Structure formats: C-alpha cells, structure tokens
N, C-alpha and C positions, 0 to 999 in steps of 0.2 A: 321555237320548239327544239329541244335537244333530243336527238335520237340515239338510243344505245347502239353500240357496235354489235352487229350480228352478221356473220359471214354470209349466210344465205340471203338475208335481206339486202345486203350490200351488192351481192352478185346480181340479184334480180333487178335492183334499182339501176345498176349500170347497164345491164343488158337492155332493159326497157327504154332507158334514157337514150342509148345509142340508136335503138330502133326508131325512136321518135325523131331524133336528129336527122337520121338518114332518110326519113320518109317511108320506112317500111311499115310503120304504123302511121297512117295518114290522118291529117286533121279531120276531126269529126267522127273518126272510127270508134265504135263502142267496144269496150274491152270488159271481159268478165274474169274475176279472180279465179273462179273454178277452172275455166278453160285454160287460162294462162298457167295455173298450177299444174294441170295435167300435161300441158305441152312441155313444161320445164322439168317435170318429174319431181315436183316439190309439193309440200302441203300448202294450204291456202294462207296460212299466217304470214310467212315472209313476203308473199305476193301482195297481200293486203297492205302490209307495212310499206312496201316499195311504192305501191300506188299512192298511198297517203303522202309519202315524201315527194313524189312527182307532182302531186297536187299542190304541195307547199311552194314549189318553185315554178308553178304555172304551166307545166307541160300536160297535166291531166286535170279535168274538171269533173265533179261528181254531184249528182242530185240523189241523196240517199233514197234507196228503194226504187229509183227510176232508171238511172244510168250512170255509168262511168265511161268517159270518152276522152279521146285525145283532143286537147285544146286546139281550136281553130286559129289560123293566123289571119289577123285583120290588119289592114294598113295602119289604122289608128294605133293599135297596140304596138306594132313594130316601130312606128315613129316615136312613140313614148320611150320604148326600150332603148332605141338608138340615141335619143336625147340624153338619157341618163348615162349611158356608156361613154358618150362623147365627153361629158363633163368629168366623169371619173378618169378617163384616159388623159385628158388635159391636165387634171390635177396631179396624176401620177407622174407625167412627164415633167411638168414644171418643178415638182418637188425633187425628182430624181436627177435631173441634168446636173445640178451643182455638185452632186456626190458620185456621179457615175465614173467608173474606172475604165481603163483601156480594155480590161478583160470583159466588162459589161458590153462595151461596143463590139468587141470581137464576137461575143455570143450572139448579138443582134445580126452581125454580118453572116455568121454561120447559119442562123435560122433562116435568113432571107435567101441564101443560096439553096438551102433545102427546099424552101418554098418555090423557088424558080424551077428546080428540078421536078418537083411534084406537078407544077402547072404544065411543064413540057411533057410529062408522062401521063397527063390527064388523070392524076391520082388525087381525087378530091379529099379523101381522108388524110393523106399525107400533107396536102396543102393546108388543111385546117389545123393539123397538129403543129406544123412549122409556123403558121401565123400565130398560134397560141404561144409558142416558145418565144417568138419575136417580141410580142407585147408583154410577156411575163417579165422580161428583163427590167424595164423601167418600173413596173408595178412592184417588183421585189426590191429594187433599189430605193424606191420611195419610202419603204419601211413603215407603212401605215396599215396596221392589222385590220382596222375597220374597212378601209378602202378595199383591201384584198378580199375580205369576206363577202362584201357586196358584189364585187366583180365575179367572184367564184359562183355566187348564187345566180347571177344573171347569165353566166356562160352558156348553160344549156339552151336558153332561149335564143341567144344570138347565134349559137351554133346551128340551130334549125335554119336560120336565115342565111348564114354564110355558106352552109352546105349547098344550098341551091345556087348561090352566087358562084361559088367555085366550080360546081358541077357543070355550069354553063360556060365556065371560063370568062364570065362577064367581068371585065376590069382586071383580069389576071396580070397582064403585062404592066398596066399602070400602077397596080399594087406593088409590084416589085420595084418600080422606079420610085414610088413614094417612100418605100422602106429605105432605099438607098439615100434619098434626100434627107429623111428624118435622121438617119445615122450621122450624116455629115453635119447637120445643124446641131445635134446633140454633142458631137465631138468638138464643135466650136464653142460650146459652153453657153449658148444663148437660150436660156430656159424659156423665156417668153416666146421667142420665135419658134422654138420647137413645139410648144403647146399650140400655137396658132396654126402651124403646119398640120399638126395632128387633127385639130378641129376642122380644118378645111377638108381633110381626107374623109372624115366622118360625114361631112355634108355631101361629098361626092358619093359615098357609099349609100346614103339615103336616096340619092337620085337613081343609082343602080337598082336598089330594091324597089323603088317605084316602077321602074321599067318591068321588073318581074311581075309585079301586081298588074300592070297595064296589059301585059301579055297573058294574064291568067295563069301564071306558073305557080301561084299559091292557091288557085281556086280548086281545091280538092276537098271533097266531103264524102265520107263513106256513108252508106245507107245500111241500116240493120240494127 
C-alpha cells in the first residue's frame, strides 16, 4: 500500500511508533483514535491514518468495531522476525564486503564508538540509534533497494525488541566486541566469513531475547 505524504499523519505515525518501541504504549494496550487525537491536539483523520500504517507494519492490530490495540510480543513472532533479519543482514554483508570502501569501514567504527559511549551512559535511545547507523553501512553499500525496503519495514518491530535488550544492557559489551570483529573481517575482504560472523551474532541475539522472555520482561498486557 502506498501512503500519500501528509505532515500531520507522518508526525503522528512517528510519535506513536516511538512510543510503542519505548514501551510507553505497552503490548495489549487498547488505543482509541478520538482519545489520541484529543491528546495530540489533532483531528481524528491523521490519527486514523497513522494507526492504519502502524497496523501495516505489525505494531498495531485492529478488529473493526471492537478494538484497536498495541500488538503483543510473542516468542514465536520474535523468532520469525529475527530469522528474516538474520538472512537479510547476511545477504547485505556478503554483497557489500567486496565493494566496501575505507570510508564505509570508518563509518562503522565511528558508529560503534558512539554505541560504546551510549552503553556506558545507559542511554538506550542513543545505543539503538548508533546500532542502526552501524548496520546501515553494509545495507547501503549492498545497493539493493528491495532489501533496504524490507529491512526498513521490519525495523520498528526489531526496535521494540532491541530497546528492551539495550535497556537492560544485556549483551552490551559483547555487542561492541562483535562490531569490532565484524569490521576487521570486512576490512580483510572475506565476504563469506563476515556473513557467517553476522549470522552467529544474530543467533546469540536470539538467545538473549529468549532470556528476556524467560524472565517475563515481555510479559506485559494492558487491561481496558
């Protein structure tokens, strides 16, 4: 579905998306377009459009005439999302490594230093932004518009997961070390080894996420 550009709708979309990612709107919480419109000082139309866009990317689910609510996080759905992102990331890296420049590698190093500083400062939002910049380098270098579009569509879903992971600092230090290792392998020009290293890290991430589920850190459901 192609959405027309509307400033109000875009603003509402980004504000609600970020609230969902940060857990301010919790899984299972019911939302009403009228209440949101009043809170945001807008008409219902841009709010409804934003909620429809959020439903398209899986952050909101709706049953017409019954409810609109924030999509819950299930272990099964998270595992499926991670499996797709792992494959896409490996494809991006294997495609990108042969054409990556020293400038690309420097951008990855800078992003990882920003990530390290954010972890040290316990700044979850900054850590997430730095991690995005790190992974955006090989995705951009791969120069595959289809891959880029799919990753962009899945980003909000994975951000919900990573926000929890980074907010607990679970795996923060070994993420920094993994980034450094990946940069070194990419710099060596071994595309296959870089893709395998990336895949291994996604598997470790899956284990970290399972720990969050095991300790009920995703077990939130709003009533109302």
